[in-house]
Residue, then its C-alpha position, 0 to 999 in steps of 0.5 A: m254205759e248204755n250209750w257206749y254200747r249203742v255207739q259200739a253196735a252202730l259203728l260195728a254195723a256200719i263197718i260190716c255193711a261197708a265191708l260188704v259193699v266194698n266186697v261187692l263192688l270189687r268183684g267187678r260185677r255190673n248187673i243191676p242187683f249188685r249195684r242196687y245192693a251196694w246202694l242199700g248197703a251204703n244207705l245203711v252205713a250212713l244211717f248207722i254212722v248217724d246213730a253212732l253220733d246220736a248215741a255219743e255223749g252230748l249229741r243225743g237228740g240235737v237238730h243236726i243229728i235228727a236232720m242227718r238221720g232224716l236224710a239217711l232215712s229218706a233214701l231208704p224207700t228208694t234203695s230198698i224198693a230198687f234192690f228188691s224189685a231188681f232182686v225178684a225180677d230179671e237180672n238185667r231189666p228190673a221191674p220198673w213199677g214202684t221205684g218211681l213212687a219210692f224215688t218221689l217219696s225219698v225226694l220229698l222227705g229229703l227236701t223236707f228235712l233239708a228245708l227244716w234244717v237250713a231254715g233255723d232262723a224261721f222258727p221262733s225258737p230252737a225247740a220249735q225247730l226240734a219239734a218240727m224235725r221230730a214231726a217230720e221224722g214221725a211222718a217219714g216213719g210211715g213212708i219208710a214202713t210202707a216202702l219196707l212193706a212193699s219190699v216184703a210184698f215183692l218177695y211174697r209175690r215171688f213166692r206165690v208165682v214161682e213153680v220150681r220148688i227150690e225157688r219157692v223155698r228160697a223165696l219163702y226163706l227170704t220173705v220170712a227173714t226180710g219181714g222179721v228183720f224189718s219188723m223188729a228193726f222198725l219197732s225197735r226204733l219206735s220204742g227204743i227197746g233193744e236198739a243196739f241189737f235190733s236196729h243195728m246188729l240184726p240189719s247187718i246180719y241180714m245184709f250178710f245173709m243177702f250178700q251170700v244169696i246174691t254172690l253165690r251162683r246156687i241156692l243157699d239154704l237156711f242151714e248152710f247160711l247158719g253154718r257160714f254165720v256160725v263159723l264167721a262168728g266163732f272166728a271173730v270171737v277167737l280173734s277178738l280174744i287174741f286182740a283183747l289179751l294183747v291190747g286190753w291190759w294197756r288201754y290207759d297207756f297210749g304208748l303201750f296201747l299203740f305198740n301192743t295194737v301193732i303186735a296184736t295185728i301182726v299176731i292176727l295176720i300170722l294166725f289168720d289162715p291156720l286159725r280160720a281153718f281150725v275154727e271152721e273145721k271144729l265148728n263144722e264137726l260139732i254143729f254140721r256133722e253130716k256136711y263135715e263127714f262128707t267133706r272129710h270123706a271126699e278128701a279121704i277118697r282124693n288122698s287115696l287116688a294119689n297112688v292110683i294110675d289105672v283109670g279102671a281102679m280109679a273109677d272102682l275106688m271113687l264110685s264104691r267109696l262115694e256110695a259108702g258115704r251115704q250121701v250118694t245114691h247114684a254116681s257114674i264116671y264117663l271118659r272121652d274115647e280116643e276119637g272124641l266122638a263119644f263119652a263112654r261110661l267107665g263105671s256106675v253105682g245105683t240105677a245104670p245111666t246111658p252107657s255112652l253119650d254121643a258128643i254131637v247129640a250132647r254138644p250143649f251139655l258138654t259145651r256148658l260143662a266145659a265152660h262152667r266145670v260144674l252143672l247143677i240140675e236145680a240151677l238149670e231149672a231155676e234159670a229155665t223158669e226165669l227165661a220162661e217168664r221173660a219169654t223173649v225170642e232170644d230167651q226162647q232159644q236159650l230155653e231150648v238149649l237148657d231143655v236139651i241140657h236138662k234132658t241129658m242130665l236126667e239121662l245121666e241120672a245126675a243132680v251134679a255133673i263135674a268136669f274132668e278138664s285139662d288144658a281146656q279139654l274135657l276128658g270126662f266127667l263125674c255125675v252124682k245124685n242123692e235121690r233121697l233129697r232134692e237139694a242134696y249138696s251144699t256149696d262146701e260139699i260141691k267144692a269137695l267134689v270138685a277137688l275130688a274131680a281135680q285129683a281124678t283128672i290128674t289120675i287120668e292124665n297120668s294113666r294116659l301118659f303111662e299108657r303112652i310110655r308102655e306103648r313106646d316100650r312095647l314097640a321097642a320090645i317088639g323091634e328087639m324081639a323081631a331082630g332076635l327072631a330074625h337072628e335065630i332063624r337066619n343062623p340055622l338057615g345059613a348053616i343049612k344053606g352052606a351044608a346043602q351046597l357042600v352036599t351037592e358037590m361031595e361024594e356019597e361017603h362024605k355026605e353024612t356029616y353035612l346031612n346031620i348038620i342040616v337035620d340039627e339046624v332044622n331041629r334048632l329052627d323047630t325049637v325056636v318056632s315052637q318056643f315062639l309059639t308057646y310065648a305068643r299062644p294065649l294062656k288058659g285060665k288060672g286052673d284049679l286049687i293046688d298045693v305049692n309045696h307038693v308041686l315044688e317037691r315033684t319038680l325037685t325030683l326032675i331037677r335032681s335027676d339031671q346031670h349036674e354038680s350043684e346041690v339042690e335044697l327045698v325049704t318049704a313053709p308049713n300050712l301054705p294056703q292053696l293057689r289057683s294055678d296050673p301045676e304044669l305051668l308052675r312046674q315049667v317056670i321053676l324048671n326053667l329058673s332052676r336049670n338056668a341057675i345050674e348052668a350059670m354055676a357049672p363053669q365054677g364047678g357047681g354051687k348051691l341052689t335053694i328054693t324056698t316058700a313062704l306066706t307074705w303080705r304086700k301093698p297093692d302095688a305088688a298086687p294085680r292091677g285094680a286092687t285097692s285093699d290095704s294089703l294082700a296075701f301072696v305065696r312067695i317062691r324064691v330060687e337062689d343060686e351062688g353063681p357069678g351073678i347078672p351084670p346090670e346091663v343084662m338085667e335091664r333086658l332080661f325078660i325081652p324075648f330072644y335076648t340071650t347071652k347063651t350060645q345055644g339059647t333062644g332067649l324065650g325062656l325067661a319071657i315065657c316064665q314072666r308071661i306065665v306068672k303074670n297070667q296067674g295074677g302074680s309078679i316075678e322079681v330079680t335081684s343079683k350081685v355080680g360074683k355072689g349070685t342071683t335070686f328070682t322071687i315069684l309072688l302068687p296071690v292066694s285064692e281065699p282069705s287065710t289065717r297067717t301061719t308063716t310071715a315073711s317080708 
């Protein structure tokens, strides 16, 4: 049974290392550390396969096994020294010292084992050949131990000479981990104690650790590695249980075993993605709560941005929520101006960074950000340290560029900068920093921030599209308004001109009628110009706190004093909160809407006009731009009539200045009403059914938080 466990452990370790080697080679990376990692991994795969054969029944301790293991062990000095010398040196020019000696040692050991293997006839007995093999294996152990010690020495030397703190931390982790793994694996092989784990599983786990280190572009801290390993192990356990449940019961019947193996494979393929996400989420929630909470928090912010169009509201929401997450002490958002000459700060939390970033001065930073999408100040410092150590002319030029980028990030108060990029154009960027920690964000947390930035990019694009549409509509409205204004002025001028021409040709007793026409048309022109000035004039602030019901009661007195046949009713809700508004402007709005309704009902002999008030709650889309709360309190005023209604084609143009269906109207009344209501932070809505009547609904935000007394939908 013990041999069976050794066989399984060795084969499992070989499979893991082989998968890691294939993964690295398929990435298409051609730098030296990647190639050297593949060599070391392939060497371990060969060694683990030989160990599996050694542990198999009937093969343990044979001459052939010792010879094959000796050949695999002979390559270890070269592959280990080559990898670690390349790992701690320049990425493309590894340190040459040590590799030549290691290669010589490997060749000598390999030739020794090969000679002892093929020269079996030269020994007096198989036992003598086996003894010679074991002696060579013992001698090889000394050489291998020296090579492994040299590998650890490379890492330790890196730890001693590096000055950047984050590089020192990485070098310390690697030195301790490498020394521990090598020591336990070597001692386990010598003593035969715990060989299944220390000689096989532990080295494969270490290779996974090194795979993470060389494939990630940023430093992988110890806790993040543990997180990745725990998630991977937990996922493997769950898949193993599924496989065992579906296959293990029929292992003695080959037909059923084969059939259920296929079924188990299909089930695992179906469950792979959702199960991986579930296991990763639950393990992160239980073990790495802080990272889990931050990623969930960033995801919640991203979901909240889906319904935001205004970039100002987007910045307020992102920055306030990031600050509330307790892992961001400094954050800022910059957007490119229309000319593309600078990036202006849209908002920030923490120490205020520079208000504007000149695109020419900060060109190195912007170019690198556009190319990589994410910049980390710790990675810049590590890269600068490596360039400074090489000190070539080309490296010096790159070092100067990195220095400019580093200073720019310090100016921005940024530890991480993430691009807002669309169609290969840099629209802006997000900067975050946690001053409490030097290396504050793990890879998963940065991925969450990148996803958040991607959603922000969509919001920026939608906002600009919305602004273009609104500008197009504004220009169209200005065109219609200009046409209406010209029409309203041209008609009185035509009448005045005609009357003036006739007056000059008439006798004195007939002139009075035409002079009255001239006066009436001049008054009409004065009304048009006055209303246009009222519409164009900037409105004053929201005013003082007012009681809406009291304002409406006084307004109703004026409406009832007019000559008309309609019935007017006011239904008010009690205990309405006060509004901050100008009572005269609100009275003007209600008077205009009420008189329009009465005029509309006049041809049918009058009708009923009902004005009601209520307190209601609406979602933010009914609120002023930039509001982000779940619900807001509004005072609702409804003006309902029983008139003929408004046709759909008229509804579309109802609030366009100078658009009117009245023979004596100017078309500015409703436009002025809408402008007054919007200036108070509210909105005005219209619903109408032809033949049944029209309802104008005004929503005005309450000034202070209040207790609900009357609700309405």
